[in-house]
N, C-alpha and C positions, 0 to 999 in steps of 0.2 A: 504494500500500500504506500502511496506517496504522501497522503495527508491524513492525520488522525486527530480526533477530538476526544478529550476527556471531559465529559459534560456536554449535553446536547440541548441546552436552553435556547432562548431567543437569539442571543448574540451568536452562538455557534451556528444556529440555523441560518442567520443572515449571511455568515461567511460561507457556509456550504452552498446556499443558493447563488451567491455572487460568483464563486469560482466555477460552479457548474455552468451557469448562464454564459459566463465569459469564455468558456471552452478551455480554461486553464487546467481543469481536472475533469475526468469522467467520473460518474457516480461509483463505478466499480473500483476506482482508485482511492476512495475515501472510506474510512472506518470511524465510527463514533461509539463511545462507551457511555452508558448511563445506568445507574443502579435501578432506576425506575423503568419498568416495562413500558409505561405510557410514553415516556420521553423517547425511548428507543423506537417504538413503533411510529411515533409522530414523524421523526426524521426519515425513517425508512420509507414511509408512505409518501412524504413530500418530495424527497430527493432521490430515493432509490439507492441509498448508500448501504454499505455493510454496517451492521450494528453488533454490539456485544455488551454483556453486563460486566465484563472483566477489564479493568483499567490496564492491567499488565499485558493483555492481548494487543491493545493499541500501542503500548510502548514497544512491544516485540515486533510489530508489523509495519509501523509508520516511519517514514523518513523525517517528516516535519510533524510536530505534535503541538496542538493548540490546547493549552490548559484553560478550559472554559467553564470551570466550576466557580462557585462563589468564593470570595476571598477567604472566608473562615475555614474553607475546606482545603486550601492550598497545602498547608503543612502536612496533613494526613495523606493527601494524594501523592505529594512528592516523596514522602516517607515510604509509600507503598511501591513506587516504581524506581527509585533512585539507584538501587544496586544493579539494575539491568540496563541502565542508560548506556548507549553506545557513543563513542567519540564523534561520529559523523552526524548524529542526530541534532536537529535544530528545534528548539522550544520557543513557542510564541505564547506570551502571557497576556492576559487582559484584565488583571485584577488591580484596582486602585490601591495605592499605598504599599504594595509589595515591591520593594526596591530590588535592583540587581544584586546588591550586597546581601539582602535578606534571602533572596532566591539561591544565591551561591552557597550561603551558609546551610540552607536546608538540603541542597543536593549533595553537599560534602565532597564535591569533585569539580573539575573544570568542565563546564557544560556551556554549549552555545545557546545563549538566551537573547531573544528580542522582546523587550518589554513594550507593550502597546497600551493605548487607551482609545478604543473605538467608541462610537455612540449609536443609539438606537435607530437613527435614520438610515443606518446600514441596511435595515430591513427593506427599504425601498430603493436601495442603490445610491443613496445620497449621504453616506456616512462621512465622518471626518475622523481620521485616526492619526494619533501621534505615535512615533516609533523611536525607540532608544535601544541600541544594541550593546551587549557587553563586549569585553576586549577579545573574546574568542571567536566572534562573528566576523568573517571575512567580507570584503566588499561584494563579492558575487552572492554570498548568502544573504546579505542585507538587501540587495536588489531583488532577490527571489522572494524574500519575506514581503517586501513592498509591493511586488507584483500580486501576491496573494491578497494583501489587504486593499489594494487599489481596485480589486474586482467588485467592490461594493461601495466605492466612494473615493474621496481624496485622502492622500497620505502625506505627512510631513515628518521628517527626521528632526528631533529636538534634543536638546541636552536634558539629562535626567532631572536636573534641578527645576525644570519647567513642568514636569509631569503632574504635580499637584495642581498647578494653575490650569493645565489642560483639562483636568477633571471638572473644574468649575466653569470654564469657558466653552467646553465642548461636550464632555462626557455627561454632565448633569443638565446642561442648559436646555436640551429639548423640553424638559419639564417646565422651565420658565416660559418658553415660547408657547407651549400648549395652554398654560394659564392665561397668557396674553390673548391668544385666539379665543379662548372660552369667554374671557371678560368682554372682548370686543363683540362677540356674538350675542352675549347676554344684553349688552346695550342696544344692539340692533333689534333684538326681540322686543325689548322694552319700547322701542320706537315703532313696533308693528310688523317687523319682518319675520316671516316663518323661520323657525330655528334651523332647519336643514340648509336653507338658503343663506342664513346668516353665517353659519360655519364655513360655507363655500366662499363667500365674499371675504371673510376675515382671513381664512387660510391662504387664499390666492393672493391677497394683499401682502401677507408676510412673505410668501414664497417669491413674489415678484420683486419686493423691496430688497430681499437678500440677493437676488440675482443681479439687481442694479449695482449693489456694492461690489460684488465679485467681478462683474463684467465691465463696468465703466472705469473702475480704478479711482473713482472720486471719493473724497472723505465723506463719511456718513453725515457729518454736520452740513457739508455743502449740499448733499442730496436733500436733507431736511429743509434747508433754506429754499431750495427750488420749489417746494410744495407750499411754503408759507407766504402767501400773498399779503401785502400790507392791509391791515384791518380785516383780514379774511377769517374764514372758519378754522383753518388749520392752526394758525398762530394762536387763536383763542383756545383750542384744545391743548396745544403745547404749553401755554401759560398755566393751565390747570395741572398738567402733569408735573411741571416744575414746582408749582406751589405745593403739590402733594408729595414731593420728594421722590419722584419716579426713578431718576438716575441713581440717587443715593441708595434707594431701596435695593436696586439691582446690584450695585457694588457691594453693599453689606451682605446681601444673600450669597454672592459669590465668594466673599471672604470667609463666611461661615462654612461654605462647601469645601474650600481649600483647607481650612483648619481641620475639618473632620478627616479629609483625605490624608493629611500629614500624620494623623494619629492612628491610622488603620494598620 
């Protein structure tokens, strides 16, 4: 097997779907392990991959292994497989707070590790993933890992000191955006718009605005000013957001997120 997963949750499924759709891997080249039969059957049904209840089977058969369990299970999973790790194997981790030093300590040997932080928009092919390799990962191996991760969105290599910031600005931020969309839709419903239509208008506005930032290269403040006509509706709304501490609330929320990530 070329690609293995220990854990078959939502993020693992997003990666599986992305690499299969891109043609990078065929389903028969992928194996996933999950203790729960429901998890195994879900990914087998959705993606046609090989599945097992045995983490060690993934370790034995896969060239690249994605550790896609929750952070609290990392230590026990690594303890289970570490003695059989082969020098040529490459591990991709997706757990916030689990540093390269911590991972090396748990493996108790020199292991090729690429620490990453993806986010849930990977499920629709629009993920944003930060990547940080350890000293044993060569340039070709890092490129290979980035090819895997770019199958479901954008990838950036960052210094490990930025990974906790990545958690707040990318990993957790879809939740903030969903709250914004929900609030915008609620306001539209209060003004008489049907709820399904309100969600569509709000979500499309967010998606289009994000695309303008990415594709025009303009500063977000400049794009905001383009919408704010003198004495107009938009500047009136912006004034209220500033009055209510909108930007400060976002910054403080992200700081709290980063602090929690640092302590994991």
